[in-house]
C-alpha positions as CSV (number, residue, x, y, z in Angstrom):
1,M,121.5,130.2,99.3
2,P,121.2,128.9,95.8
3,L,123.9,126.6,94.5
4,R,126.3,127.7,91.8
5,K,125.3,126.5,88.4
6,D,128.0,123.8,88.3
7,A,127.2,122.6,91.8
8,A,123.5,122.5,90.9
9,L,124.3,120.4,87.8
10,N,126.4,118.1,89.8
11,Q,123.6,117.6,92.4
12,D,121.2,116.9,89.6
13,R,123.5,114.3,88.1
14,I,123.9,112.7,91.5
15,V,120.1,112.5,92.1
16,A,119.4,111.2,88.6
17,T,122.0,108.5,89.0
18,A,120.6,107.6,92.4
19,R,117.1,107.5,91.0
20,E,118.3,105.0,88.3
21,L,119.9,102.8,91.0
22,V,116.8,102.9,93.2
23,N,114.6,102.0,90.3
24,E,116.9,99.0,89.6
25,G,116.7,97.9,93.2
26,T,120.4,98.6,93.8
27,P,121.3,99.9,97.3
28,L,122.7,103.4,97.3
29,Q,126.4,103.7,98.1
30,L,127.9,107.2,97.8
31,N,131.3,105.9,96.4
32,D,129.4,104.0,93.7
33,I,127.4,107.1,92.9
34,A,130.7,109.1,92.5
35,R,132.1,106.4,90.2
36,R,128.9,106.2,88.1
37,T,128.6,110.0,87.7
38,G,132.3,110.6,87.1
39,L,132.4,113.0,90.0
40,G,134.8,113.0,92.9
41,V,133.8,111.3,96.1
42,G,134.2,114.5,98.0
43,T,131.8,116.2,95.7
44,V,129.1,113.6,96.3
45,Y,129.6,113.7,100.0
46,R,129.4,117.6,100.1
47,H,126.0,117.3,98.5
48,F,124.8,114.3,100.4
49,P,126.6,113.3,103.6
50,T,124.8,110.0,103.8
51,A,123.1,107.5,101.5
52,E,119.9,108.1,103.5
53,A,120.0,111.8,102.7
54,L,120.4,111.0,99.0
55,L,117.5,108.4,99.1
56,E,115.3,111.0,100.9
57,T,116.1,113.5,98.2
58,V,115.2,111.0,95.5
59,A,111.8,110.4,97.3
60,T,111.1,114.1,97.9
61,P,109.1,114.7,94.7
62,C,106.8,111.8,95.4
63,L,106.3,112.9,99.0
64,E,105.5,116.4,97.9
65,L,103.0,115.2,95.4
66,L,101.3,113.0,98.0
67,V,101.1,116.0,100.3
68,A,99.5,118.0,97.5
69,H,97.0,115.2,96.8
70,G,96.2,115.1,100.5
71,R,95.5,118.8,100.7
72,E,93.3,118.6,97.6
73,A,91.4,115.8,99.2
74,L,90.8,117.9,102.3
75,A,89.1,120.4,100.1
76,D,86.6,117.8,98.8
77,R,83.1,118.0,100.3
78,D,82.6,114.2,100.2
79,P,84.7,112.7,103.0
80,G,84.4,109.1,101.8
81,Y,85.4,110.0,98.2
82,A,88.2,112.2,99.5
83,L,89.7,109.4,101.6
84,K,89.3,106.8,98.9
85,H,91.1,108.9,96.3
86,F,93.8,109.9,98.7
87,L,94.5,106.3,99.6
88,L,94.6,105.4,95.9
89,H,97.3,108.0,95.3
90,V,99.2,106.7,98.4
91,V,99.1,103.0,97.3
92,E,100.0,103.9,93.7
93,A,103.0,105.8,94.9
94,Q,104.1,102.9,97.1
95,V,104.2,100.5,94.2
96,S,105.5,102.8,91.6
97,D,108.3,104.6,93.4
98,P,110.7,102.2,95.1
99,S,112.3,105.0,97.2
100,L,109.0,105.7,99.0
101,P,108.5,102.6,101.1
102,V,112.0,102.7,102.5
103,V,111.8,106.4,103.3
104,M,108.4,106.1,104.9
105,A,109.4,103.1,107.0
106,A,112.6,104.7,108.3
107,A,112.5,105.4,112.1
108,T,114.6,108.5,111.7
109,D,115.0,111.0,108.9
110,A,118.3,112.4,107.6
111,L,116.7,115.6,106.3
112,E,114.3,117.9,108.2
113,H,112.4,118.5,104.9
114,T,111.6,114.7,104.8
115,A,110.5,114.7,108.4
116,E,108.2,117.6,107.8
117,L,106.7,116.0,104.6
118,K,106.1,112.8,106.5
119,R,104.5,114.6,109.5
120,T,102.2,116.6,107.1
121,L,101.3,113.4,105.1
122,W,100.4,111.6,108.4
123,S,98.4,114.6,109.6
124,V,96.5,114.9,106.4
125,G,95.8,111.2,106.3
126,V,94.5,111.2,109.9
127,E,92.3,114.2,109.2
128,L,90.8,112.6,106.1
129,L,90.2,109.3,108.0
130,D,88.6,111.2,110.9
131,R,86.3,113.2,108.6
132,A,85.2,110.0,106.8
133,A,84.5,108.3,110.1
134,E,82.6,111.3,111.5
135,S,80.5,111.5,108.4
136,G,79.6,107.8,108.6
137,A,81.3,107.2,105.2
138,I,83.5,104.5,106.9
139,R,83.3,102.4,110.0
140,R,84.1,104.3,113.2
141,D,86.4,101.6,114.6
142,I,89.1,102.1,111.9
143,G,92.0,104.2,113.1
144,P,95.3,105.5,111.6
145,G,97.1,102.7,113.4
146,D,95.0,100.2,111.5
147,L,95.1,101.8,108.1
148,S,98.9,102.3,107.8
149,P,99.8,98.6,108.1
150,L,96.9,97.7,105.8
151,M,98.2,100.1,103.1
152,C,101.7,98.7,103.5
153,G,100.3,95.2,103.2
154,I,98.5,96.1,100.0
155,A,101.6,97.6,98.5
156,Y,103.6,94.5,99.4
157,A,100.9,92.1,98.1
158,A,100.8,94.0,94.8
159,Q,104.6,93.7,94.5
160,V,104.7,90.0,95.3
161,H,101.6,88.9,93.4
162,S,102.1,90.9,90.2
163,G,104.0,89.1,87.5
164,P,106.5,90.8,85.2
165,D,103.7,91.6,82.7
166,T,101.2,92.6,85.3
167,D,100.6,96.2,86.1
168,R,101.4,96.6,89.8
169,V,99.4,99.8,90.1
170,A,96.3,98.1,88.8
171,T,96.8,95.2,91.2
172,A,97.3,97.6,94.1
173,R,94.2,99.6,93.1
174,R,92.1,96.4,93.0
175,Y,93.4,95.3,96.4
176,L,92.7,98.7,97.9
177,T,89.2,98.7,96.4
178,M,88.6,95.4,98.2
179,L,89.9,96.9,101.5
180,I,87.9,100.1,101.1
181,E,84.7,98.1,100.7
182,G,85.5,96.5,104.0
183,L,85.9,99.9,105.6
184,F,82.3,101.0,104.8
185,P,79.7,100.4,107.5
186,V,77.5,97.4,107.1
187,T,74.0,98.4,106.2
188,S,71.1,96.3,107.3
189,T,68.6,95.3,104.6
């Protein structure tokens, strides 16, 4: 059932304020959101019963975009290229959207939509990895359990080792390129 116009506007204000706070690195607190938006606390809680649900809502557009990139990659005929470009999108999202790492690392999800997006993203990633390994584009001994912490490590390293004037996305892309070159099978000369 669609929200009334005023309720939809309130929800948009709540999400926009939450996005600003997340981008600043400020933890989400629903009472603070109410104060900053000028809405009643009850209004905020009716839309988002927990800060986790609000954070997941903030992260949803990024998750949906990553799923779309993954599905596009599955349609690519070159498994190595498809995996590389999917991973580039993932690492860029990890360093450019501060809501994503927290939501992805959460053991449980407040919203079923978030859980479904995360399952789909994982499934697409595994399929891309398997296709690349089966085609010989990457080493066969690399599995999803290996790749996930490596991607998190790249995102963390890009955050830590990029100065205020350094482009974190460029740093993450450079680190990922180094990782990817290590995934390719060693050819004898």
